[in-house]
N, C-alpha and C positions, 0 to 999 in steps of 0.2 A: 698306685692310686692317685699319687701327685699329679701324673701325666694325665690320667682319666679325668681327674676334677677340672684341670685346666682345660682339656677338650670341651667338658660340658659346658664351660663358660662361653667358649667360641661358639658352640652350638646353640646356645641361647641367643647369642649376638646375630648368628645367621638366621635363626627363626624370625628375628624381628627384621632384619635389613632385606632379607630376599623378598618377601611380599612387598615392602615398601618400595624397593627399587623398581619392581615390575609394575607397580600401580601408579608412582608418582614421578620417577625419573625417565627422561627420554634420552639421556647420555650420561655418561660418567662424570662423576663429579670429583674434584681432585683429592681431598682428604678421605672422602668415603671409599673412592676407587683404590686409594694406597691401602686403607685398612683391610678391604676386602682380599685384596692380594696377599696381604702378611697373613690373613687368617687361612686362606688357601695354602700358603706355604707350610703353615703348620700342619694341616691336615695331610698334605703331601709326604711330610716327614712321618706322619703316623701310619700311611699306607706302606712305606718302606719297613718301618719297625713291626708291622703286623706278620710280615714273612719270618720274622724270628720269635714270635710269641707262641707258646705251647698252647694247646687248646684240650678241652675235656672230650674225650670221645663218649657221646651220649649212648651208644650200643654197649661199650665194654665198661664204661665210666673209669677209663684209664687216661692219665695225662700223656698226650703225644707230644713228642719233643723232636720228631725227625722233620728236619727242614724240608724235604721233598714232600712229605704228606701235608705239612703246614701250607706249603705254597700251593700245591695241588687243590687243597680245600678251599683256600682263599681266592683262587682264581676262578674257581667254579661256584662262588657265592657272591660276595658283596664286591669284588675286586673292580668290575666295569663301572658299577654305580658311584663308587668311591672315587674313581678317577674322573669320570664325566663330572661330578659336581666339584671337582678341584681346579678344573680348566678356568683360566681367568676370563672375564667377560668380554675383554676386548678380543682376544683369539676365538671365542665362541660365536661372536657376531659375524666375523668373517667366514666361519665354518656353515652358518645357517643359511637357508634360502632367503631371498629378499623379503618375502612377505612376512616372515616371522623373525626378521632381524632386529627385534625389539630389544632394547637395553633392558635386562633383568629377566628375560624370558628364561634364558638358560640358567640363570640363578636359581630358578625354583627347584631344580635338582638338589640343591643344597638342603633342601627339606629333609632329603633321605637321611641326613645326619641325626634327625630328631630320635632315630631308634636308640641312640645312646642316652637320651633324658628318660625315655621309657625303661630303659635297663636300670638307671640310676634309681628311679623311683621304687621299681620292684626290688632293688638291694636295700634301700632304705627302710622298706616296709618289714624287712626281715631283720633289721639291724636292731638289737635291744638298747643301743644308746639313743635311739631317736623314739619319741613318742609316736604310736601308729596314728593316733587321731590327727596330729598337726601334719604328718606326712601326707595323709590322704587329703586333708583340706588343702594343702599346698598344691597337690596335683591336680585337684579339682579347680583350683584358681587358675593355675598354668593352663588348663585345657580351655578353659572359658575365655580368658584374656587372648590367647592365640587365635581361637575361632573369631573373636571380634576383630582382632587386628587384620586377619586375612579377608574377611568379609568386607571390611571397609576399604581395604587397598584395591580388591578386585572391583569393587562397586564403582569406585572413583575412575578406575580405569575404563570401564564403559563409557563413562561421561566425557573421559578426556580425549576417547578416540572416536566419538560420535561425530558424524559429518554436520549436525546442527546443533551447537553447543546449548542453544535457547531451549531445545527439546530434550533435555536432560533433567535428572532429578535434582542437581545442584545448581545448573544454569538457569532454572525456573525461578529460583529464589535469589541467585547470585550470578547475574549475567557475566561479570567480569571475573569468574572464579579462576581462569587462566592466568590472570594478572596478579591474583593474590599469592602471598606467602605461602611456602610449604607448610608452614605451622597452621595457618588457618585452613587451609585444604586438609590436612591430616585430622585436625580437631573435628571439623565438619563431618568427615567421614566416619569417625570413631562415635559421633553423637548419633549419626544415623543408625549405625550397626548397634549401639547398645539399646536405642528405643525400640528397634525392631526386635532384637534378642529378647528384651524384657516384655515384649508385647505391649508397650505403652502407647507407641503410634501416635504422636501429636498430630500429624498430618502436614507439619510444615515442610517435610522433605519426603516426597513420594515419587513413585516411577511415573515416567513421561512418554515412555517408548516401549515397544514390544520387547527389546533386549532386556531392559531393566525390569519389566513385568516377569519374564522368564526367570531372571536371576533372583528377583524377590521370592518368586513361588518355592523354587528350590531351597533358598535361604530359610524360609519359615518352616519348611517341611524338616529340613536339618535341625532347626531350632527345637522343634517338637522332640525329636530324639535326644538332642543334647540336655533339655530340661528335664526329661524322664531320667536321663542318666545322671544327672546332678541331684535330683530329689532322691532317687533310688540310693544313690551312695551316702548322701546326708542322712537319710532314715535309717540306713544300716548302721551308720556311726552313732546315732543317738540311741538307737535300740540296743547296739552293743554295749554303750556305756552305762545304760540303766538296767541292763538284763539281771545283774547281781542283785540289785536292791529290788526289782521286781519279785525275782524269785524269792527273796527274803520274807517280803510281805506276804507273798502267797503261802509261803511255809508257816509263817507266824499265825496267819489267819486260819489255815487248816488246823493247827495244833490248837488255837483256841476253841474252834468250833468242836474238836474232838473232846477237849476237856469239859466242854459245857454239856455236850450230850451224855457224856458218861458220868457227869457230876462228880468230878474229881475233887479231892480237897484243894484248898487255894494254896497250900504248901507245894504240893505236885505240880499245879499249873505254874507256879512262879519257878520251879526248877527246870520245867520244859522250856519256858520262855528264855531263862537266863542261858541255858546251854545252847538253844539255837542262836541267840544273839552273840554269844561268844564265838561260835562257829562262824557266823557272818563276819565278825570282826577279825578273826584270824585269817580268814581267806582273803578278806580286803586289803589286808596288810602284808600279803605273801607268805603267812606262815603256815600254809597247808603242807607242811613237810611230807606227811604220809603220801599223799597224792602225788607229790614229786618224786619220791623214791619208788612208788609202785611203778612209774613209767621208765625206770632205769634197769638195766642188766643187774642180775644178782651179784656179780663181782662188785660192781660200782656201788651196790646198796651196802653191801658188807663193809666196803672200806669206809663209807660215810658214817654208818652207825658205828664203827669203831672209832672214828674221829670224834663223833658227838658223844657217845656214852660210856667209852672205856674208861676214862679217867673218873667218871662219876661211880661206875660200879666199883671200882677199886677201893673207893673210900667207905663202901658199905660193910658194916663189921660181919654181916653174915657170909661175906664171900672172902674173909681173910684166910690166907693160907690155900686157897683154890688156884689151881694151875692155871696158867695163862691160856692154854688151848681151850679149857672150858669156858673162861671167861669170854674169849672171843666168840665161841659158838652162842653163848647166851646173848652178847652184844648183838650179833647178827640178826637175832629174832626181835629185838627191842624195837619200840616206836614211841614216839612223844605225843602225849595226850594233854589237853588243857581242860581245866574244870572251873566253872564260875563258883562264887561264893554260895555257901548253904546248899551245896549239892550232895546228894548221897553217892559215894563212891563204891562202897561195899556194904551190904546189908547183912544182918545177922542171919545165920543158917543158910546163906546163901552158897551155892556149890561153888568152891574156888576154881575158878579157870584162868584168871590173871594174877600177876605178881606185879605190884606197884612199888616204884622207888620215888619217895617225895624228894624233889629238887629244890623248889622253892615253893613257899606258901605255908599255909597252918592247916594241920589236920586234927579233927576232933573227934575222939572216941566217945560215944554216948551211952553205950550199954556193955556191962551191966553198971559200970560207974564211968563218970566223965574223966576223959584224959585229954590233954592239949600237947600236940607236938609241933614244934616250930622248925623250920629249916629255911 
């Protein structure tokens, strides 16, 4: 896991630097080229390690550790793209035809590594140590920032390679943009990308030639899908977070309407509302133990019930001297229940179907004479 996390950091670096080099740099820069080659070296090591890492067979769900099968599977899946994305830019430029021998063009293959980030978010969404809401928000932010970054880099490339710089989106407002620093060029490109993505469109930066118009058209169509994706995901997260509260309010409203239609006494209405409120509170605090137990196999349920209730049952005077086998069978059928204050647990002349053991709280016997039991 530590190695995978380290590679994720390198993938994030590649996701930023690859479009940047493609759009803004015409040749290699000293420190940046050195870092690129170091990153490529780490991924070359990962390629070699992959030949020794077992994989899970999706057909049999068995872990395959045979080296021949591992190598065969890797060679027929991601090996070619992994190797191509690891080749240094200096060597790649000599291999490419002169017309596409642009610095950074071959580096775009490194974006293939982004599959690791997608797998990371898929794993974090299932990890109970991380909040699902914030993981999804982080994923949406990363997708948006990456789209803005790539669009700005590609759009600047169109202006930088145009035969007439004055007839470009940036040259019309900044004639000497070629002489400006990389920082100004990059910030201007990101400014255009963000204003276009958010549909603000101040009009200070706009397409000046057919190529830029075509790019703008496709980028705006892409933004429609991206915006729908973001709004849909955020709506789903908000609805998911308020689903329990909405369900509780609907239940309370239905119970109140039922009580009013049938003219129930105020005492029964209070008991209904108190019970529903307690159930909502226990569900919100993760105390819905019976629902959790019902989703488990019988053997695990019995073991959990034995751990939770056996010591309690042993202290009950009614079961003194009873064999452990009988107690174990009784405990396996037990379940925990919570009651709000002033709720009727058992009514007089009611057919006995349940046996209750009071663990904590106060029990009042109202008929034929009042008694109070504490526990």
